[in-house]
C-alpha positions as semicolon CSV with decimal commas, in nm:
position;residue;x (nm);y (nm);z (nm)
1;X;10,527;9,149;16,123
2;X;10,233;9,338;16,056
3;X;9,959;9,224;15,809
4;X;9,822;9,493;15,570
5;X;9,445;9,455;15,380
6;X;9,460;9,590;15,033
7;X;9,216;9,567;14,743
8;X;9,308;9,407;14,439
9;X;9,019;9,343;14,124
10;X;8,756;9,405;14,352
11;X;8,838;9,197;14,608
12;X;8,999;9,203;14,971
13;X;9,320;9,047;15,011
14;X;9,609;9,011;15,311
15;X;9,951;9,078;15,265
16;X;10,206;9,044;15,492
17;X;10,426;9,355;15,494
18;X;10,830;9,335;15,611
19;X;10,833;8,943;15,534
20;X;11,027;8,721;15,311
21;X;10,738;8,471;15,230
22;X;10,719;8,332;14,856
23;X;10,489;8,566;14,649
24;X;10,249;8,285;14,609
25;X;10,163;8,391;14,985
26;X;10,015;8,711;14,832
27;X;9,928;8,717;14,494
28;X;9,585;8,624;14,391
29;X;9,528;8,265;14,230
30;X;9,925;8,230;14,214
31;X;9,873;7,857;14,027
32;X;9,645;7,995;13,759
33;X;9,856;8,285;13,580
34;X;9,761;8,276;13,234
35;X;9,962;8,185;12,923
36;X;10,117;8,523;12,822
37;X;10,250;8,569;13,177
38;X;10,400;8,244;13,234
39;X;10,615;8,269;12,823
40;X;10,721;8,586;12,920
41;X;10,840;8,504;13,258
42;X;11,011;8,195;13,107
43;X;11,208;8,434;12,861
44;X;11,400;8,604;13,176
45;X;11,395;8,355;13,454
46;X;11,742;8,244;13,372
47;X;11,851;8,558;13,452
48;X;11,735;8,602;13,795
49;X;11,906;8,497;14,118
50;X;11,870;8,502;14,482
51;X;12,097;8,672;14,710
52;X;12,166;8,670;15,059
53;X;12,366;8,898;15,266
54;X;12,515;8,899;15,623
55;X;12,695;9,129;15,803
56;X;12,962;8,848;15,990
57;X;12,677;8,593;16,162
58;X;12,392;8,840;16,098
59;X;12,131;8,810;15,857
60;X;12,101;9,159;15,645
61;X;11,864;9,111;15,374
62;X;11,716;8,867;15,185
63;X;11,637;8,934;14,800
64;X;11,708;8,908;14,431
65;X;11,918;9,029;14,122
66;X;11,951;9,009;13,731
67;X;12,236;8,891;13,563
68;X;12,335;9,138;13,297
69;X;12,673;9,058;13,193
70;X;12,882;8,737;13,168
71;X;13,208;8,721;13,036
72;X;13,296;8,442;12,884
73;X;13,690;8,404;12,884
74;X;13,790;8,506;13,229
75;X;13,419;8,340;13,399
76;X;13,303;8,642;13,559
77;X;12,933;8,776;13,582
78;X;12,742;9,093;13,704
79;X;12,427;9,111;13,873
80;X;12,219;9,378;13,912
81;X;11,995;9,431;14,245
82;X;11,913;9,690;14,494
83;X;12,196;9,850;14,722
84;X;11,930;9,789;15,050
85;X;12,044;9,394;15,045
86;X;12,428;9,577;15,158
87;X;12,351;9,861;15,346
88;X;12,479;9,839;15,702
89;X;12,184;9,954;15,931
90;X;11,849;10,049;15,840
91;X;11,851;10,397;15,658
92;X;12,271;10,393;15,733
93;X;12,461;10,459;15,425
94;X;12,758;10,197;15,498
95;X;12,863;9,863;15,401
96;X;12,951;9,647;15,657
97;X;13,346;9,559;15,734
98;X;13,214;9,182;15,748
99;X;12,999;9,164;15,458
100;X;12,935;8,819;15,276
101;X;12,681;8,787;14,976
102;X;12,557;8,517;14,878
103;X;12,449;8,460;14,526
104;X;12,234;8,151;14,443
105;X;12,167;8,072;14,081
106;X;11,841;7,944;13,896
107;X;11,995;7,609;13,923
108;X;12,076;7,633;14,313
109;X;12,428;7,640;14,280
110;X;12,585;7,896;14,548
111;X;12,831;8,144;14,435
112;X;13,045;8,394;14,647
113;X;12,962;8,774;14,565
114;X;13,200;9,064;14,560
115;X;13,041;9,396;14,581
116;X;13,146;9,588;14,310
117;X;13,002;9,935;14,258
118;X;12,657;10,064;14,480
119;X;12,526;10,390;14,517
120;X;12,293;10,485;14,844
121;X;12,132;10,787;14,630
122;X;11,960;10,586;14,394
123;X;12,010;10,267;14,538
124;X;12,141;10,031;14,319
125;X;12,436;9,765;14,342
126;X;12,631;9,541;14,111
127;X;12,780;9,226;14,262
128;X;13,035;9,049;14,086
129;X;13,007;8,657;14,101
130;X;13,241;8,377;13,920
131;X;13,084;8,048;13,738
132;X;13,264;7,806;13,560
133;X;12,900;7,754;13,334
134;X;12,810;7,983;13,085
135;X;12,488;8,211;13,232
136;X;12,235;8,409;13,055
137;X;12,221;8,765;12,999
138;X;11,907;8,993;13,074
139;X;11,765;9,125;12,763
140;X;11,723;9,518;12,894
141;X;11,494;9,822;12,751
142;X;11,475;10,146;12,841
143;X;11,113;10,260;12,850
144;X;10,916;10,582;12,744
145;X;10,675;10,744;12,985
146;X;10,518;10,965;12,749
147;X;10,143;11,012;12,683
148;X;10,006;11,229;12,407
149;X;9,671;11,411;12,497
150;X;9,567;11,545;12,169
151;X;9,226;11,575;12,123
152;X;9,202;11,704;11,833
153;X;9,383;11,472;11,583
154;X;9,531;11,133;11,562
155;X;9,887;11,109;11,658
156;X;10,125;10,898;11,443
157;X;10,347;10,653;11,648
158;X;10,725;10,650;11,568
159;X;10,955;10,343;11,555
160;X;11,147;10,366;11,885
161;X;11,381;10,168;12,072
162;X;11,227;10,241;12,400
163;X;10,954;10,012;12,525
164;X;10,607;10,269;12,556
165;X;10,463;10,226;12,888
166;X;10,148;10,409;12,940
167;X;9,935;10,345;13,258
168;X;9,751;10,030;13,228
169;X;10,041;9,853;13,097
170;X;10,062;9,480;13,202
171;X;10,361;9,414;13,359
172;X;10,552;9,154;13,601
173;X;10,742;9,155;13,888
174;X;11,002;8,871;13,915
175;X;11,188;8,770;14,205
176;X;11,369;8,390;14,295
177;X;11,308;8,203;14,623
178;X;11,603;8,161;14,878
179;X;11,484;7,827;15,015
180;X;11,605;7,484;14,894
181;X;11,399;7,463;14,607
182;X;11,512;7,846;14,430
183;X;11,218;7,869;14,277
184;X;11,122;8,143;14,021
185;X;10,827;8,395;14,161
186;X;10,606;8,586;13,967
187;X;10,353;8,840;14,013
188;X;10,163;9,005;13,717
189;X;10,057;9,369;13,757
190;X;9,961;9,718;13,551
191;X;10,191;10,010;13,564
192;X;10,020;10,261;13,765
193;X;10,021;10,662;13,704
194;X;10,004;10,723;14,078
195;X;10,287;10,870;14,266
196;X;10,498;10,638;14,486
197;X;10,467;10,705;14,881
198;X;10,857;10,742;14,883
199;X;11,030;11,092;14,803
200;X;11,251;10,872;14,579
201;X;11,071;11,065;14,291
202;X;11,228;10,848;14,030
203;X;11,025;10,579;14,149
204;X;10,716;10,456;13,953
205;X;10,453;10,218;14,133
206;X;10,298;9,895;13,982
207;X;9,984;9,710;14,093
208;X;10,223;9,422;14,171
209;X;10,185;9,258;14,486
210;X;10,496;9,141;14,616
211;X;10,685;9,058;14,954
212;X;11,064;9,185;15,059
213;X;11,192;8,881;14,806
214;X;11,133;9,084;14,518
215;X;11,391;9,396;14,605
216;X;11,631;9,451;14,338
217;X;11,469;9,162;14,106
218;X;11,365;9,241;13,776
219;X;11,071;9,394;13,657
220;X;10,987;9,285;13,293
221;X;10,743;9,374;13,029
222;X;10,550;9,090;12,860
223;X;10,811;9,024;12,597
224;X;11,059;8,930;12,875
225;X;11,289;9,254;12,854
226;X;11,389;9,399;13,191
227;X;11,274;9,744;13,211
228;X;11,365;9,828;13,528
229;X;11,487;9,716;13,908
230;X;11,212;9,625;14,215
231;X;11,149;9,807;14,491
232;X;10,917;9,717;14,805
233;X;10,633;10,002;14,865
234;X;10,436;9,755;15,085
235;X;10,267;9,566;14,970
236;X;10,287;9,669;14,634
237;X;10,593;9,680;14,376
238;X;10,750;10,033;14,270
239;X;11,091;9,999;14,031
240;X;11,345;10,259;13,921
241;X;11,345;10,248;13,513
242;X;11,670;10,145;13,352
243;X;11,681;10,472;13,180
244;X;11,788;10,606;13,521
245;X;11,974;10,268;13,623
246;X;12,179;10,273;13,281
247;X;12,265;10,603;13,368
248;X;12,385;10,546;13,696
249;X;12,589;10,243;13,631
250;X;12,767;10,443;13,351
251;X;12,879;10,719;13,585
252;X;12,979;10,520;13,840
253;X;13,245;10,299;13,626
254;X;13,369;10,649;13,478
255;X;13,365;10,851;13,822
256;X;13,332;10,649;14,081
257;X;12,979;10,856;14,150
258;X;12,659;10,972;14,017
259;X;12,512;11,294;13,931
260;X;12,259;11,449;14,176
261;X;12,071;11,722;13,985
262;X;11,833;11,949;14,188
263;X;11,603;12,212;14,124
264;X;11,353;12,235;14,382
265;X;11,043;12,155;14,225
266;X;10,800;11,836;14,246
267;X;10,785;11,751;13,862
268;X;10,529;11,477;13,702
269;X;10,395;11,354;13,381
270;X;10,090;11,609;13,254
271;X;9,857;11,350;13,221
272;X;9,872;11,281;13,632
273;X;9,714;11,622;13,705
274;X;9,373;11,687;13,802
275;X;9,121;11,666;13,600
276;X;9,005;12,027;13,663
277;X;9,382;12,160;13,582
278;X;9,394;11,937;13,270
279;X;9,059;12,099;13,142
280;X;9,147;12,487;13,228
281;X;9,479;12,403;13,010
282;X;9,287;12,244;12,766
283;X;9,055;12,546;12,729
284;X;9,351;12,795;12,697
285;X;9,610;12,541;12,555
286;X;9,437;12,324;12,302
287;X;9,765;12,230;12,141
288;X;9,974;12,126;12,428
289;X;9,931;11,787;12,457
290;X;10,274;11,702;12,601
291;X;10,484;11,793;12,880
292;X;10,554;11,796;13,257
293;X;10,344;11,981;13,553
294;X;10,539;12,151;13,816
295;X;10,311;12,034;14,154
296;X;10,544;12,248;14,419
297;X;10,806;12,435;14,407
298;X;11,035;12,466;14,720
299;X;11,049;12,897;14,844
300;X;11,152;13,040;15,091
301;X;10,848;13,082;15,323
302;X;10,745;13,000;15,694
303;X;10,556;12,672;15,720
304;X;10,423;12,773;15,997
305;X;10,291;13,079;15,879
306;X;9,944;12,916;15,755
307;X;9,838;12,843;16,116
308;X;10,079;13,021;16,386
309;X;9,896;13,017;16,687
310;X;9,530;13,035;16,781
311;X;9,357;13,384;16,902
312;X;9,073;13,424;17,158
313;X;8,784;13,531;16,964
314;X;8,767;13,895;17,111
315;X;9,049;13,977;16,840
316;X;8,918;14,272;16,614
317;X;9,113;14,528;16,424
318;X;9,143;14,804;16,658
319;X;9,455;14,931;16,805
320;X;9,367;14,805;17,140
321;X;9,275;14,474;17,022
322;X;9,577;14,474;16,841
323;X;9,830;14,527;17,101
324;X;9,624;14,235;17,294
325;X;9,652;14,010;17,029
326;X;10,060;14,086;17,005
327;X;10,102;13,996;17,379
328;X;9,898;13,659;17,301
329;X;10,183;13,598;17,027
330;X;10,447;13,641;17,228
331;X;10,375;13,490;17,518
332;X;10,267;13,177;17,339
333;X;10,607;13,176;17,149
334;X;10,788;13,271;17,525
335;X;10,642;12,912;17,584
336;X;10,705;12,730;17,314
337;X;11,058;12,859;17,382
338;X;11,066;12,728;17,726
339;X;10,914;12,366;17,583
340;X;11,234;12,371;17,330
341;X;11,429;12,404;17,579
342;X;11,281;12,152;17,902
343;X;11,058;11,943;17,631
344;X;11,124;11,590;17,527
345;X;11,261;11,490;17,185
346;X;10,932;11,497;16,997
347;X;10,816;11,807;17,136
348;X;11,126;11,992;17,045
349;X;11,129;11,809;16,628
350;X;10,709;11,956;16,631
351;X;10,843;12,326;16,763
352;X;11,141;12,335;16,507
353;X;10,957;12,191;16,223
354;X;10,693;12,445;16,268
355;X;10,924;12,744;16,228
356;X;11,173;12,604;16,026
357;X;11,249;12,837;15,673
358;X;11,283;12,653;15,351
359;X;11,551;12,771;15,184
360;X;11,554;12,942;14,809
361;X;11,571;12,632;14,571
362;X;11,716;12,720;14,195
363;X;11,340;12,711;14,096
364;X;11,200;12,934;14,318
365;X;11,465;13,195;14,209
366;X;11,416;13,183;13,854
367;X;11,044;13,220;13,911
368;X;10,900;12,888;13,815
369;X;10,549;12,822;13,995
370;X;10,319;12,564;14,092
371;X;10,074;12,408;13,779
372;X;10,333;12,561;13,514
373;X;10,404;12,287;13,219
374;X;10,759;12,277;13,116
375;X;10,767;12,160;12,735
376;X;11,117;12,226;12,658
377;X;11,459;12,221;12,830
378;X;11,776;12,381;12,633
379;X;11,595;12,387;12,302
380;X;11,465;12,025;12,341
381;X;11,123;11,930;12,373
382;X;11,033;11,761;12,717
383;X;10,760;11,496;12,657
384;X;10,729;11,313;12,983
385;X;10,891;11,271;13,343
386;X;11,176;11,062;13,255
387;X;11,307;11,291;12,951
388;X;11,336;11,577;13,204
389;X;11,521;11,396;13,445
390;X;11,771;11,330;13,132
391;X;11,765;11,678;13,063
392;X;11,874;11,769;13,395
393;X;12,137;11,462;13,432
394;X;12,440;11,628;13,328
395;X;12,355;12,010;13,430
396;X;12,472;12,018;13,811
397;X;12,621;12,353;13,848
398;X;12,520;12,502;13,510
399;X;12,270;12,700;13,363
400;X;11,937;12,570;13,203
401;X;11,681;12,714;12,982
402;X;11,327;12,619;13,023
403;X;11,022;12,685;12,802
404;X;10,701;12,658;13,027
405;X;10,342;12,748;12,983
406;X;10,152;12,936;13,223
407;X;9,822;12,916;13,272
408;X;9,658;13,309;13,255
409;X;10,041;13,418;13,147
410;X;10,067;13,205;12,807
411;X;10,446;13,094;12,707
412;X;10,741;13,200;12,898
413;X;11,137;13,154;12,903
414;X;11,315;13,082;13,191
415;X;11,694;13,041;13,316
416;X;11,809;12,838;13,610
417;X;12,109;12,688;13,768
418;X;12,061;12,337;13,838
419;X;12,195;12,235;14,230
420;X;12,295;11,941;14,366
421;X;12,105;11,762;14,588
422;X;12,226;11,715;14,931
423;X;12,308;11,335;15,077
424;X;12,035;11,250;15,187
425;X;11,786;10,925;15,274
426;X;11,522;11,004;15,044
427;X;11,346;10,645;15,159
428;X;11,393;10,298;15,347
429;X;11,239;9,983;15,276
430;X;10,956;9,920;15,543
431;X;10,980;10,239;15,743
432;X;10,828;10,570;15,731
433;X;11,070;10,711;15,964
434;X;11,342;10,760;15,656
435;X;11,117;10,968;15,440
436;X;11,270;11,281;15,411
437;X;11,104;11,596;15,185
438;X;11,214;11,575;14,865
439;X;11,188;11,715;14,514
440;X;11,406;11,760;14,175
């Protein structure tokens, strides 16, 4: 194990990463949780279970899960959790042939679990268990992450079935201990506007300090409603919203696979942009209050073009010195080719990464640029990051018309063809080696 130092409420605390410790080891003042936290946890605690997985005699993972369905006639229950718990090896997209799942109910009763459906791209799974006693089902609620930045007039709030989740909103990460007591664990925190460190862009970040026991467990609001599935980003807690989880479960049950739309652009909520960019945008377009910002577009460019090779100081613009510089570049490139042939694995990866060419993406072909503000998709207004993901969901291989605002050029309309993202390990719990460049 390795110790990670972090900050919470202005005081330094320590958190043990890559561990299956109880939350009390990492949460500050764990025994002094306020009444609102306790009441919210008690509303959802009866649906939280502990899950232990083995591959033969080898321990795979210890996490948590949420009971989302229960059939009273047949006595079967469905537990929602993370696919990390059933993954064969770290980063491997495979299920062990000798997989064994143990599910511990809130009362400590052990049930044998059977893997029902799973998907490694969105990293969710469901486990079926049989119980003779009735089990409680979690109350699930989708979230609305839109924030209107209208500074001229007040914005009327309409009634919605979704839970409004703004930066700073209080949330609670839950888990259940796997030891004899099987006690419920809770870590309160707030929803953060910062990007998650992983390349899994559907993940949202919170300030809840957790251990790996939270993986697969529920993230709840202060009404006791499940709004997401926990993921571990040491030492904090990230989650995938129930909006995405519900669509994944629907596709898996209907088609056996989920959609993987890709346009090759890194998208984020408008309020997460830098202050300087927001200031320039508001100066030019004061009526634009919602949308998503394009942070980066994957295009056909040479990654190593910014810094190819250092040239001597005598390189000035003249025919003679230009020939000398060309000779130096060719010589250095030959040296790199020799290193590529004779070098070790680290040298080979560095050279290949330096001269790698990024393929053209649908966003690049359509003419999208960084700092564009997307406000509509196929005639439907886009107010948040989640709404943009939902707009792309069933559009693989189909044209998508987007209306955007480009600073300095005004409103424009672009048409792009949504592609399919390749199967890739977009993230891995507790390992930086599995990170890969990813964008929508």
